[in-house]
VODREN-987564 format. One record per residue: residue in one letter; x, y, z of N, C-alpha, C in turn. Coordinates in Angstrom, 3 decimals. Layout:
BEGIN
- a,X,Y,Z,X,Y,Z,X,Y,Z
...
//
This chain:
BEGIN
- x,58.164,125.281,-71.458,57.022,124.803,-70.708,57.395,123.491,-70.034
- x,56.999,123.290,-68.751,57.353,122.090,-68.010,56.533,120.886,-68.438
- x,56.985,119.745,-67.957,56.251,118.520,-68.251,54.912,118.537,-67.530
- x,53.916,117.945,-68.176,52.584,117.865,-67.588,52.615,116.869,-66.435
- x,51.983,117.219,-65.331,51.919,116.325,-64.182,50.838,115.286,-64.421
- x,51.223,114.041,-64.481,50.276,112.947,-64.647,50.149,112.221,-63.318
- x,49.087,111.437,-63.133,48.949,110.686,-61.885,50.155,109.781,-61.594
- x,50.702,109.153,-62.605,51.856,108.280,-62.374,53.101,109.082,-62.012
- x,53.258,110.263,-62.585,54.387,111.130,-62.183,54.240,111.566,-60.739
- x,53.017,111.877,-60.325,52.775,112.269,-58.930,53.094,111.107,-57.992
- x,52.726,109.892,-58.389,53.056,108.716,-57.583,54.567,108.523,-57.495
- x,55.258,108.637,-58.606,56.716,108.482,-58.599,57.373,109.522,-57.695
- x,56.888,110.744,-57.782,57.426,111.800,-56.922,57.175,111.463,-55.452
- x,55.994,110.926,-55.166,55.692,110.520,-53.797,56.614,109.426,-53.304
- x,56.885,108.452,-54.156,57.801,107.371,-53.776,59.214,107.915,-53.547
- x,59.600,108.903,-54.331,60.917,109.524,-54.149,61.015,110.290,-52.831
- x,59.868,110.699,-52.284,59.861,111.495,-51.049,59.544,110.668,-49.804
- x,59.501,109.340,-49.925,59.102,108.495,-48.791,59.959,108.709,-47.548
- x,61.253,108.871,-47.714,62.094,109.067,-46.521,61.767,110.399,-45.853
- x,61.461,111.434,-46.640,61.039,112.721,-46.070,59.721,112.568,-45.310
- x,58.787,111.832,-45.919,57.482,111.615,-45.290,57.659,110.876,-43.967
- x,58.454,109.814,-43.961,58.669,109.028,-42.741,59.320,109.887,-41.655
- x,60.323,110.681,-42.011,60.982,111.554,-41.022,60.006,112.578,-40.453
- x,59.159,113.123,-41.323,58.174,114.109,-40.864,57.196,113.477,-39.882
- x,56.748,112.276,-40.194,55.799,111.593,-39.300,56.456,111.321,-37.953
- x,57.699,110.826,-37.975,58.411,110.545,-36.717,58.662,111.824,-35.918
- x,58.837,112.950,-36.594,59.041,114.201,-35.860,57.763,114.648,-35.160
- x,56.617,114.296,-35.739,55.328,114.643,-35.136,54.973,113.659,-34.014
- x,55.250,112.377,-34.242,54.907,111.331,-33.258,56.080,110.353,-33.130
- x,57.045,110.668,-32.270,58.260,109.854,-32.171,58.035,108.402,-31.748
- x,56.960,108.111,-31.045,56.766,106.733,-30.562,56.097,105.819,-31.594
- x,55.802,106.341,-32.779,55.139,105.516,-33.791,56.151,104.758,-34.650
- x,55.646,103.768,-35.367,56.376,103.104,-36.439,55.677,103.501,-37.735
- x,56.433,103.576,-38.824,55.872,104.015,-40.104,56.113,102.924,-41.139
- x,55.044,102.531,-41.834,55.112,101.478,-42.843,54.500,101.953,-44.152
- x,54.968,101.364,-45.235,54.374,101.516,-46.556,53.556,100.258,-46.804
- x,52.350,100.408,-47.323,51.470,99.254,-47.543,50.821,99.358,-48.922
- x,50.089,98.320,-49.278,49.319,98.330,-50.519,50.170,98.215,-51.765
- x,49.643,98.741,-52.842,50.289,98.635,-54.145,51.684,99.233,-54.177
- x,51.912,100.304,-53.441,53.245,100.912,-53.427,54.262,99.967,-52.800
- x,53.882,99.268,-51.741,54.790,98.316,-51.085,55.035,97.097,-51.965
- x,54.060,96.775,-52.796,54.156,95.592,-53.656,54.647,95.930,-55.057
- x,54.995,97.192,-55.282,55.482,97.651,-56.583,54.489,97.353,-57.710
- x,53.228,97.626,-57.442,52.186,97.418,-58.454,51.247,98.630,-58.502
- x,51.838,99.769,-58.785,51.063,100.997,-58.867,50.358,101.112,-60.214
- x,49.165,101.661,-60.168,48.396,101.947,-61.379,47.994,103.419,-61.350
- x,47.363,103.860,-62.390,46.925,105.251,-62.468,45.933,105.602,-61.354
- x,45.244,104.607,-60.803,44.263,104.837,-59.742,44.832,104.616,-58.340
- x,46.121,104.339,-58.232,46.743,104.033,-56.947,46.947,105.265,-56.086
- x,47.119,104.994,-54.795,47.613,106.007,-53.873,48.756,105.371,-53.087
- x,49.385,106.146,-52.252,50.502,105.665,-51.447,49.990,105.529,-50.023
- x,49.807,104.274,-49.593,49.272,103.999,-48.261,50.390,103.999,-47.238
- x,50.303,104.921,-46.282,51.257,105.032,-45.196,50.551,104.644,-43.899
- x,51.103,103.658,-43.202,50.567,103.244,-41.911,51.361,103.913,-40.808
- x,50.679,104.626,-39.953,51.281,105.230,-38.770,50.820,104.356,-37.613
- x,51.747,103.572,-37.077,51.405,102.543,-36.101,51.763,103.017,-34.703
- x,50.738,103.115,-33.851,50.907,103.551,-32.467,50.905,102.341,-31.538
- x,51.493,102.480,-30.351,51.512,101.357,-29.414,50.111,100.893,-28.998
- x,49.178,101.844,-28.883,47.808,101.529,-28.455,46.806,102.048,-29.474
- x,45.611,101.481,-29.455,44.544,101.886,-30.373,44.157,103.346,-30.113
- x,44.283,104.213,-31.118,43.876,105.608,-30.927,42.363,105.744,-31.055
- x,41.816,106.723,-30.346,40.405,107.047,-30.562,40.295,107.721,-31.923
- x,39.084,107.847,-32.424,38.872,108.527,-33.699,39.437,109.943,-33.639
- x,39.148,110.646,-32.537,39.605,112.026,-32.382,41.129,112.100,-32.342
- x,41.776,111.173,-31.643,43.241,111.153,-31.584,43.842,110.903,-32.965
- x,43.244,109.982,-33.703,43.744,109.662,-35.045,43.611,110.870,-35.968
- x,42.478,111.546,-35.922,42.252,112.723,-36.771,43.223,113.841,-36.400
- x,43.406,114.074,-35.112,44.309,115.135,-34.659,45.751,114.837,-35.093
- x,46.169,113.585,-34.960,47.512,113.206,-35.382,47.676,113.366,-36.896
- x,46.689,112.943,-37.638,46.760,113.078,-39.093,46.856,114.555,-39.503
- x,46.099,115.426,-38.842,46.178,116.863,-39.135,47.572,117.398,-38.856
- x,48.186,116.981,-37.741,49.544,117.425,-37.409,50.549,116.910,-38.439
- x,50.352,115.671,-38.888,51.247,115.107,-39.907,51.132,115.895,-41.207
- x,49.913,116.171,-41.649,49.732,116.924,-42.904,50.333,118.322,-42.795
- x,50.219,118.947,-41.641,50.833,120.267,-41.447,52.342,120.184,-41.579
- x,52.939,119.145,-41.002,54.386,118.972,-41.094,54.806,118.659,-42.529
- x,54.047,117.817,-43.228,54.367,117.519,-44.623,54.319,118.787,-45.470
- x,53.322,119.607,-45.224,53.226,120.880,-45.943,54.418,121.776,-45.599
- x,54.784,121.818,-44.320,55.892,122.669,-43.878,57.207,122.284,-44.555
- x,57.444,120.974,-44.749,58.708,120.546,-45.363,58.640,120.509,-46.887
- x,57.488,120.880,-47.445,57.402,121.021,-48.893,56.971,119.792,-49.669
- x,56.348,118.826,-49.008,55.800,117.680,-49.740,54.543,118.177,-50.457
- x,54.507,118.106,-51.781,53.369,118.658,-52.529,52.041,117.963,-52.185
- x,51.007,118.749,-52.104,49.688,118.205,-51.749,49.078,117.371,-52.875
- x,49.625,117.451,-54.087,49.081,116.646,-55.181,49.570,115.199,-55.141
- x,50.530,114.898,-54.294,50.977,113.511,-54.171,49.873,112.733,-53.447
- x,49.403,111.637,-54.031,48.264,110.907,-53.453,48.670,110.006,-52.278
- x,48.889,110.640,-51.137,49.250,109.909,-49.921,47.985,109.670,-49.109
- x,47.825,108.450,-48.649,46.714,108.087,-47.761,47.332,107.659,-46.438
- x,47.028,108.386,-45.367,47.581,108.085,-44.051,46.556,107.294,-43.257
- x,47.019,106.176,-42.694,46.176,105.323,-41.854,46.806,105.276,-40.464
- x,46.125,105.798,-39.461,46.619,105.772,-38.090,46.001,104.554,-37.413
- x,46.860,103.604,-37.022,46.391,102.332,-36.472,47.228,101.947,-35.249
- x,46.775,100.931,-34.558,47.526,100.408,-33.409,48.452,99.286,-33.853
- x,49.408,98.977,-33.014,50.320,97.856,-33.275,49.515,96.571,-33.465
- x,48.471,96.420,-32.667,47.612,95.234,-32.763,46.909,95.145,-34.120
- x,46.537,96.277,-34.683,45.844,96.308,-35.975,46.771,96.088,-37.160
- x,48.070,96.180,-36.944,49.028,96.041,-38.033,48.897,94.690,-38.733
- x,48.547,93.672,-37.980,48.385,92.333,-38.555,47.361,92.279,-39.672
- x,46.301,93.051,-39.558,45.277,93.083,-40.619,45.887,93.509,-41.941
- x,46.753,94.492,-41.894,47.374,94.986,-43.122,48.376,93.987,-43.676
- x,49.132,93.338,-42.810,50.126,92.386,-43.304,49.457,91.149,-43.900
- x,48.256,90.790,-43.434,47.526,89.668,-44.022,46.979,90.012,-45.397
- x,46.725,91.285,-45.662,46.194,91.728,-46.953,47.272,91.791,-48.024
- x,48.516,91.970,-47.619,49.603,92.117,-48.591,50.869,92.555,-47.901
- x,51.816,92.880,-48.702,53.129,93.258,-48.214,53.099,94.604,-47.512
- x,53.855,94.717,-46.424,54.096,95.999,-45.786,55.605,96.155,-45.628
- x,56.083,97.382,-45.719,57.515,97.668,-45.647,57.717,98.745,-44.576
- x,58.560,98.444,-43.612,58.824,99.432,-42.564,59.718,100.544,-43.120
- x,59.275,101.791,-42.892,60.032,102.963,-43.325,60.778,103.604,-42.170
- x,60.197,103.555,-40.972,60.835,104.166,-39.793,60.225,103.601,-38.527
//
């Protein structure tokens, strides 16, 4: 019988797949930058944590554009085999909005 999947194991697996996630996002939207933010970037994950991924576009996306891009990203993540149980939170933002996240805490560029 396999090991039981715990929230922290799912987070660790997600951190192990960050380069795959970043490549998938860049394949969907080549002009974006990809960052890790929040507790994962600061190495302070807890059982209630998720993995915050910032998809940074040159210009502010409309709500509809952000949703459509996020749907395309999730489809690509599914296609490459990133498990849906990994607690990834995707934030589609503009380059101008990136400052808000960096003021809140550490951000790490992935791609």
